[in-house]
C-alpha positions in Angstrom: -1.1 -1.1 27.2 -4.6 0.2 27.2 -5.6 3.2 25.1 -8.4 5.8 25.3 -9.8 7.8 22.4 -9.3 11.5 23.2 -9.4 13.2 19.8 -11.7 12.4 16.8 -12.4 14.4 13.7 -14.0 13.4 10.4 -13.8 16.9 8.9 -17.4 17.2 7.8 -18.7 20.5 6.6 -16.6 22.6 4.2 -14.7 25.7 5.3 -13.1 28.5 3.2 -9.4 28.5 2.5 -7.5 30.0 5.4 -10.2 29.3 8.1 -8.3 26.3 9.4 -10.0 23.0 10.4 -12.2 24.4 13.2 -13.2 22.3 16.2 -12.8 18.5 16.3 -15.8 16.2 17.0 -14.4 15.8 20.5 -14.2 19.5 21.2 -10.5 20.4 20.8 -9.7 23.4 18.5 -7.2 23.1 15.6 -4.3 25.6 15.2 -2.7 26.4 11.9 1.1 26.5 12.5 2.3 27.1 9.0 0.5 27.8 5.7 -3.3 27.4 5.2 -5.8 24.7 5.9 -9.4 24.0 5.2 -12.1 21.3 5.3 -13.3 20.2 1.9 -15.5 17.3 0.9 -15.2 15.6 4.3 -11.4 15.9 4.4 -8.6 18.1 5.8 -6.5 19.8 3.2 -3.4 22.0 3.3 -2.4 24.6 0.7 1.4 24.6 0.4 4.3 22.2 0.8 5.1 22.0 4.5 1.8 23.3 5.9 1.2 22.1 9.4 -1.9 22.1 11.7 -2.0 20.7 15.2 -4.4 20.0 18.1 -3.8 19.6 21.8 -4.8 16.1 23.0 -4.2 16.9 26.6 -1.8 13.9 26.9 2.0 13.4 26.7 1.9 9.8 25.8 -0.4 9.2 22.8 -0.8 7.8 19.3 -2.0 9.6 16.2 -3.9 8.0 13.3 -5.1 9.4 10.0 -6.5 7.9 6.8 -5.0 8.9 3.4 -6.3 8.0 -0.1 -4.4 6.7 -3.1 -0.7 7.8 -3.2 0.4 10.4 -5.7 3.6 11.7 -7.3 5.2 14.4 -5.2 3.0 13.8 -2.2 4.5 13.3 1.3 1.9 12.6 4.1 2.8 13.4 7.7 1.0 12.3 10.9 2.6 14.4 13.7 2.9 13.2 17.2 5.4 15.4 19.0 4.9 19.1 17.9 6.8 21.9 19.7 7.3 24.3 16.8 7.4 24.4 13.0 11.1 23.5 13.2 10.9 20.9 16.1 8.5 17.9 15.8 8.3 14.2 15.1 6.1 12.6 12.5 5.4 9.4 10.7 5.7 10.1 6.9 4.5 8.3 3.8 6.6 9.0 0.7 5.1 8.9 -2.9 6.4 5.3 -3.4 4.6 4.1 -0.2 7.7 4.0 2.0 7.0 4.8 5.6 9.5 6.3 8.1 9.7 8.2 11.4 11.2 11.6 10.9 12.6 13.7 13.7 12.7 17.4 12.8 15.1 19.4 15.0 16.2 23.0 14.4 14.6 22.7 11.0 16.7 19.7 10.0 14.9 16.5 8.9 16.5 13.2 10.1 15.0 9.7 9.6 15.1 7.5 12.7 16.4 4.1 11.5 15.5 3.9 7.8 12.5 4.1 5.6 10.5 0.9 5.1 9.8 0.5 1.4 6.4 -0.3 0.0 4.5 -0.4 3.3 1.6 1.9 2.5 -0.6 0.4 -0.3 -0.9 2.4 -3.5 -4.6 2.7 -2.8 -3.9 4.4 0.6 -4.7 3.4 4.2 -4.3 4.4 7.8 -1.0 6.0 9.0 -0.2 6.0 12.7 2.5 7.2 15.0 2.9 6.2 18.7 4.9 8.5 21.0 5.8 7.8 24.6 8.1 9.3 27.1 10.0 6.5 28.9 12.1 6.8 32.1 13.9 3.7 33.3 17.3 2.6 34.6 18.4 1.6 31.0 16.8 4.5 29.0 15.4 7.9 29.5 13.9 9.7 26.4 11.4 9.3 23.6 10.0 6.1 22.1 8.3 6.0 18.7 6.6 3.4 16.5 5.0 3.9 13.0 1.9 1.9 11.9 0.1 1.2 8.6 -3.4 -0.1 8.9 -2.8 -1.1 12.5 0.4 -3.1 11.8 3.8 -2.0 13.2 6.1 -1.2 10.2 8.8 1.1 11.5 10.5 1.1 14.9 10.5 0.9 17.8 13.0 3.8 18.0 14.4 5.4 21.1 15.9 8.8 21.1 16.7 11.6 23.6 15.4 14.2 21.2 13.5 17.3 22.3 15.3 17.3 25.7 13.4 17.5 29.0 10.4 19.3 27.5 8.8 17.4 24.6 6.2 18.6 22.2 2.8 17.3 23.2 0.5 18.4 20.3 -0.5 16.1 17.4 -1.5 17.0 13.9 -0.9 16.8 10.2 1.7 17.9 7.7 0.9 18.5 4.0 3.9 17.7 1.9 3.0 18.6 -1.7 3.3 21.6 -4.0 -0.2 21.3 -5.3 -2.8 23.2 -3.2 -5.5 21.1 -1.5 -4.4 17.9 -3.4 -3.9 15.8 -0.3 -7.1 14.9 1.5 -6.6 13.6 5.1 -9.5 11.9 6.8 -10.6 10.1 9.9 -8.2 11.7 12.3 -7.9 10.0 15.7 -5.8 10.6 18.8 -5.5 8.0 21.6 -4.0 8.4 25.1 -1.7 5.6 26.2 -2.9 4.4 29.6 -0.6 2.5 31.9 -1.6 -1.2 32.2 -3.8 -1.9 35.2 -2.3 -4.2 37.9 -4.9 -6.8 38.8 -4.7 -9.0 41.9 -6.8 -12.0 42.9 -4.9 -12.4 46.2 -2.7 -15.2 47.3 -3.6 -19.0 47.3 -5.4 -20.0 50.5 -5.5 -23.3 52.5 -8.8 -23.4 54.4 -10.6 -25.6 56.9 -13.6 -27.6 55.6 -16.9 -25.9 56.5 -15.2 -22.5 57.0 -16.2 -19.2 55.3 -13.6 -18.2 52.7 -13.0 -14.6 51.6 -11.7 -13.7 48.2 -10.4 -10.1 47.8 -9.6 -8.7 44.3 -8.1 -5.3 43.3 -8.7 -2.8 41.9 -12.3 -2.3 42.8 -15.1 -3.0 40.4 -14.1 -6.4 39.0 -16.1 -9.7 38.8 -15.3 -12.9 40.6 -16.0 -16.2 38.8 -15.1 -19.9 39.5 -12.9 -21.6 36.9 -12.7 -25.1 38.3 -13.3 -27.4 41.3 -16.5 -28.4 43.1 -19.0 -25.6 42.5 -19.7 -23.2 45.3 -22.1 -20.3 45.7 -20.3 -16.9 45.8 -21.9 -14.2 47.9 -22.9 -10.8 46.6 -19.8 -8.7 46.1 -18.8 -6.0 48.6 -16.9 -3.2 47.0 -14.6 -0.6 48.7 -12.6 2.1 47.1 -9.7 -0.3 46.4 -11.1 -3.8 46.2 -14.1 -6.1 45.6 -14.7 -9.0 48.0 -16.9 -12.1 47.9 -17.2 -15.1 50.3 -18.3 -18.7 50.1 -18.5 -21.7 52.5 -15.9 -24.4 51.9 -17.1 -28.0 51.5 -17.6 -29.8 54.8 -15.3 -32.7 53.9 -11.7 -33.6 54.4 -10.9 -34.9 50.9 -8.3 -32.7 49.4 -9.5 -32.9 45.8 -12.9 -31.5 46.6 -11.2 -28.4 48.1 -9.0 -27.6 45.1 -10.8 -24.7 43.4 -9.6 -21.9 41.1 -11.3 -18.5 41.0 -10.8 -15.7 38.6 -11.0 -11.9 39.1 -11.6 -9.9 36.0 -11.6 -6.1 35.7 
């Protein structure tokens, strides 16, 4: 599945306590949902245990990534991916011992999906990620979650029907420590999950020697190249709204081997 960066914030420029995190580098505005947030020394910091701040990525299916420093006693880091309200959201959480889990918060109750995976986050810190996707199929309709540490899947996948027909779409951070401003989040990224593009190079063709052969690939905008067989000269591409076409002249010979050519269409 392809991804596109839609939210990015490195939290540069200090702000006063209670002024929230301001505007992301990609233009979206943060909203304090509980407690108080600020930017300090190039990081995002909450004030109280359970403080939440979110941002709207403009996407239902997305992944959230944030960098955290060395782990500390009493600190619980949360990367939120399905925020509806302070009592209804889903997050990837790192516990003080480095355990990572996906937590579903519903009506204020915290429930771990599956179980916590011990010792996954290094003591020196790293990148925490949560993938969230709404899936509709004959076998399952509901929410799909995966938790990542430094780009590696560590918890999940999990499937759940939580949040009903209307799911939370905002992403964000949860500060889980009693010490004010002791947990610096950094390098916040949100990615949209794009459906994989279906690429077609057309069906195999049997052609007459000396004839003009047409190759049609979709979607439009791709590049035709020859992988094997006697080399031919491809024409300049002709592109429509749905496809890209090239032609070549087949060898003027009746030997089968000289006509066996493979072409590739890359988008």
